[in-house]
Each structure stands twice: as structure tokens, then as C-alpha cells.
C-alpha positions in Angstrom: 0.0 0.0 0.0 1.1 3.3 -0.7 2.4 5.6 2.2 0.0 8.6 1.2 -3.1 7.1 2.9 -1.0 6.2 5.9 0.3 9.8 6.4 -3.4 11.0 6.0 -4.6 8.5 8.6 -1.6 9.7 10.9 -3.1 13.2 10.5 -6.5 12.0 11.5 -5.1 10.4 14.5 -3.6 13.5 15.7 -6.7 15.4 15.0 -8.6 12.9 17.2 -6.5 13.5 20.2 -7.4 17.3 20.2 -10.6 16.9 22.2 -8.9 15.0 25.0 -6.0 17.5 25.1 -8.5 20.4 25.2 -10.1 19.1 28.4 -6.9 20.2 30.2 -7.7 23.8 29.3 -10.6 25.9 30.9 -10.4 28.7 28.2 -13.3 29.5 26.0 -13.5 27.0 22.9 -13.1 29.8 20.3 -10.0 31.3 22.3 -8.5 27.9 22.4 -9.1 27.2 18.7 -7.6 30.6 17.9 -4.3 29.9 20.0 -4.1 26.4 18.5 -4.2 27.8 14.9 -1.9 30.7 15.6 0.7 28.3 17.1 0.4 25.7 14.5 0.2 28.1 11.6 3.2 30.0 12.7 5.1 26.7 13.0 4.2 25.6 9.5 5.1 29.0 8.1 8.5 29.0 9.8 9.2 25.4 8.5 8.4 26.3 5.0 10.7 29.2 5.2 11.6 30.8 1.8 9.2 28.4 0.1 6.3 30.6 1.0 7.4 33.1 -1.7 7.2 30.4 -4.5 3.6 29.5 -3.7 2.3 32.9 -3.1 -1.0 33.0 -5.2 -4.5 34.3 -4.6 -5.9 30.7 -4.6 -3.9 29.7 -1.5 -4.6 33.1 0.2 -8.2 32.3 -0.3 -7.4 28.8 1.3 -6.1 30.7 4.3 -9.2 32.6 4.7 -11.1 29.3 4.5 -9.0 27.8 7.1 -9.7 30.6 9.5 -13.3 30.8 8.8 -13.9 27.2 9.2 -12.8 27.4 12.8 -15.5 30.0 13.3 -18.2 28.4 11.5 -17.5 25.1 13.4 -18.0 26.6 16.8 -20.9 28.7 15.7 -22.5 25.5 14.6 -21.9 23.5 17.8 -23.1 26.5 19.8 -26.4 26.4 18.2 -27.1 22.8 17.6 -25.1 21.1 20.3 -21.7 19.0 19.7 -23.3 15.9 18.4 -25.3 17.6 15.5 -22.7 20.2 14.6 -19.9 17.7 14.4 -21.8 15.1 12.4 -22.9 17.7 9.8 -19.6 19.4 9.4 -17.2 16.5 9.5 -19.7 14.3 7.6 -20.2 16.9 4.8 -16.5 17.6 4.3 -15.9 14.5 2.1 -19.0 15.0 0.1 -18.2 18.6 -0.6 -14.6 17.6 -1.4 -15.9 15.1 -4.0 -18.1 17.5 -5.6 -15.6 20.3 -5.7 -13.0 18.1 -7.1 -15.4 17.0 -9.9 -16.8 20.4 -10.6 -13.5 22.4 -10.6 -11.0 19.8 -11.9 -13.0 17.2 -13.6 -12.1 14.3 -11.3 -15.3 12.3 -10.9 -15.2 10.1 -7.8 -15.3 6.3 -8.3 -18.1 4.3 -7.4 -16.2 2.5 -4.6 -15.3 5.8 -3.2 -19.0 6.9 -3.2 -20.2 3.6 -1.5 -17.3 3.5 1.2 -17.8 7.3 1.8 -21.6 7.0 2.4 -21.0 4.1 4.8 -18.3 6.0 6.6 -20.5 9.0 7.1 -23.2 6.8 8.4 -20.7 5.1 10.8 -19.4 8.5 11.9 -23.0 9.7 12.6 -23.8 6.6 14.7 -20.6 7.0 16.5 -20.8 10.6 17.5 -24.9 10.7 18.0 -24.8 7.3 20.0 -22.1 8.8 22.4 -23.8 12.0 23.2 -26.5 12.5 25.7 -29.4 14.6 24.9 -28.4 18.1 25.7 -32.0 19.4 25.9 -34.4 21.0 23.2 -33.1 23.6 21.0 -35.0 26.4 19.3 -35.9 25.5 15.8 -34.4 28.4 14.0 -31.2 28.2 16.1 -30.8 24.6 14.9 -31.4 25.5 11.4 -28.9 28.3 11.6 -26.4 26.0 13.3 -26.8 23.3 10.6 -26.2 26.0 7.9 -23.1 27.0 9.7 -21.9 23.3 10.0 -22.5 22.9 6.2 -20.6 26.0 5.5 -17.7 24.7 7.5 -17.8 21.6 5.5 -17.7 23.4 2.3 -14.7 25.7 3.7 -12.8 22.5 4.6 -13.5 21.0 1.2 -12.2 24.2 -0.5 -9.0 24.5 1.2 -8.3 20.7 0.9 -9.1 20.9 -2.7 -7.0 24.1 -3.1 -4.0 22.5 -1.5 -4.2 19.2 -3.4 -4.3 21.3 -6.6 -1.3 23.3 -5.8 0.6 20.1 -4.6 -0.4 18.3 -7.9 1.1 21.2 -9.9 4.6 20.4 -8.3 4.6 22.8 -5.3 6.1 21.7 -2.1 3.5 20.4 0.3 5.3 22.0 3.2 5.2 25.6 1.6 1.5 25.2 0.5 0.4 24.2 4.1 2.8 26.8 5.4 1.1 29.6 3.4 -2.5 28.6 4.0 -2.0 28.1 7.8 0.4 30.8 8.5 -2.1 33.1 6.7 -4.8 31.8 8.8 -2.8 32.3 11.9 -2.5 36.0 11.1 -6.2 36.2 10.6 -7.0 34.6 13.9 -4.6 36.7 15.9 -7.4 39.4 16.6 -9.7 36.5 17.6 -7.1 35.4 20.2 -6.5 39.0 21.4 -10.1 39.5 22.0 -10.6 36.3 23.8 -7.8 37.2 26.2 -4.5 35.2 26.8 -4.3 35.2 30.6 -5.2 31.7 30.9 -2.1 30.7 29.1 -0.1 31.6 32.3 -1.1 28.3 33.7 1.5 25.7 33.0 -1.0 23.0 32.2 -2.9 25.2 29.8 0.3 26.3 28.1 1.5 22.7 27.6 -1.9 21.7 26.2 -2.1 24.4 23.8 1.5 23.8 22.6 0.5 20.3 21.9 -2.7 21.2 20.2 -0.8 23.7 18.0 2.5 21.9 17.2 0.9 18.3 17.4 -2.7 18.4 16.2 -2.2 21.3 13.8 1.5 21.7 12.6 2.6 18.0 12.5 -0.8 16.7 11.6 -1.2 19.2 8.5 2.5 18.3 7.6 1.5 14.7 7.4 -1.8 15.7 5.6 0.2 17.6 2.9 2.7 14.7 2.5 -0.3 12.4 2.0 -2.0 14.6 -0.7 1.3 14.1 -2.9 0.2 10.6 -3.6 -3.5 10.4 -2.3 -6.5 11.8 -4.2 -8.0 14.6 -2.1 -11.5 12.8 -2.2 -9.8 9.8 -0.6 -7.9 11.9 1.9 -11.1 13.7 2.9 -12.7 10.3 3.7 -9.7 8.9 5.5 -9.9 12.1 7.8 -13.0 10.6 9.1 -10.9 8.4 11.3 -10.7 11.5 13.5 -13.9 10.9 15.5 -13.1 7.3 15.8 -9.7 8.0 17.5 -11.5 10.6 19.7 -14.1 8.0 20.8 -11.5 5.4 21.6 -9.4 7.9 23.7 -12.6 8.7 25.5 -13.2 5.2 26.3 -9.6 4.2 27.4 -8.4 7.6 28.8 -11.5 9.2 30.2 -13.4 6.1 31.1 -16.4 6.9 28.9 -18.8 4.2 27.8 -20.0 3.5 24.1 -23.4 2.7 23.4 -24.3 -0.4 21.2 -25.1 2.0 18.3 -21.7 3.7 18.7 -19.8 0.5 18.6 -21.5 -0.5 15.5 -20.7 2.8 14.0 -17.0 2.5 14.9 -16.9 -0.9 13.1 -18.6 0.4 10.1 -16.4 3.4 10.0 -13.3 1.3 10.3 -14.4 -1.0 7.5 -15.1 1.9 5.2 -11.8 3.6 5.7 -9.9 0.3 5.0 -11.9 0.1 1.8 -11.1 3.5 0.7 -7.4 3.3 1.6 -6.6 0.1 -0.3 -6.0 0.9 -3.9 -8.2 -0.9 -6.4 -5.4 -3.1 -7.9 -4.7 -4.5 -4.4 -8.2 -5.3 -3.8 -8.3 -7.1 -7.3 -5.4 -9.1 -6.4 -6.9 -10.4 -3.0 -8.1 -14.1 -3.1 
């Protein structure tokens, strides 16, 4: 098997640890996300170095705006719909929008196997997340609708910056420079959000260590791996493999936090795992199996 899918799954594993690490911090979730993006984006930009100038182009700058806007849309969504619905819609719609954008913008029609496996993975993701969430109470109808729209916009923004990055990498640009420009630009955009949220909470050693891990591990290293994966992995496949994130988060909750999984969540975890294997294994390898 090519190493590209493994790099993408490695990125998703790191993303999946973010929720557990975030529990160590008592800061507002938006301020935490801003700090994570500022640190991670700065690290990616520094790693890219002079390569940033070689990839400076309007498309990637728009990608940077999409990276920053995704953070805001996601938290706006979960604030209106609750964590379960907002996460399912945002994460689940990402691969769908990625497939559509890749087809519309670049004429790369997703395969039938990708369509079936992605549909199954999204269903597994939904069962995993919804089954693991307690009912948080009734939400106002209009608030839920607006939250779902924010989540869908977040999924579209994720798809846009993923497809934009993949296109630039396909054209021969260094993945480190592409990710450095997009996330470095997003870090600049998120600086005012971080300033408005206040940084006094970073004085606590545990909070500082957690944010450094979130920035350097779950953002800088993860998107370094994601960019490497995009060198040999179609962006539609990468977007589906990224659904490993909620599976890792659920397993960490089970092992580290002592949480329990409902039967529907266990079924969703199994379905999600099988779907990701089906997407990751190239078709030629599947044909050679007995």
C-alpha cells in the first residue's frame, strides 16, 4: 500500500487527540481554537521558510481565509445545535463537498467504490457521535437550522482548502510550502480573535502545555502529514480517511476518560473502520486479493 493514505490517517489520529487535550484547558473554546491555529500556523510557516514566496498566489490566500473561517463556523454550529449534530454535519459533509468540488473544478469524478465507502463511513461517523452523546435538551428550531447551515458552510470551507491545497501540490509545489502559506495566513487572521478572547489563561502551565501540543501536534505536525499524504493520495480519498478523527476521539474517551460507548456507537465504529480500509486500499490491491 502506498504511504500517502497512512500519512493522512496519521494526521487524522492526531486530530482525534485534540478533544482529550482540550479538556486540560478551561479557556473558551473559540479562544482555544484561535491559540491552536496561531501556534500551529506559525510553526508551519516557519518550517516552509523561503518556500512561501514560491507558492504565493490568490488561490492559496483564499485557502488561508477558508482555514480561519472554518474554525469560526464550526464553533458557531456546535453552539447552536449542540456538539453531536454540529460535528456530524460539519465532519460528515466535508468528504461530500470535497468530492463535488474536485469533480466540478477539476473534472475528477469520484469512483463508485469511493461513493459507497464514503456513504458508509459518514453513516458510521454519525452513529458513533450521536450514540455517544447524551441529549442536551431541546434547541430552538431557528437556532438549530442556522447551526446546521453554519456546519454545512464549515464542511464546504474544509473541502475548499483541501482541494485548493491538493491542486497546488499536484502542480508540483512543495506540500510544506502550501500548508505553510495557508495556515500561516490563517494564523495572522486569527490573531485578533485570540487577542479579543484574552491570553491570561495561558499563564497556567498545564494550559500552556496543552495549547503547545494542540498547536504543534494536532495542527502543525498533522497538516505536515496531511500535505505529504496529498502528494500521492487523491483529495477525495484523503477527505474520507480523515473521518478516522472521531473514531480516535471515541477510543481515547473510552480508554483515557473512562467513557462508555452505546451499542449504536460500537456499530458505527466498526462500520467506519471497515469503510476507511475500503477507501485506503488501492483498487489493484483489492483485485489481487483471493
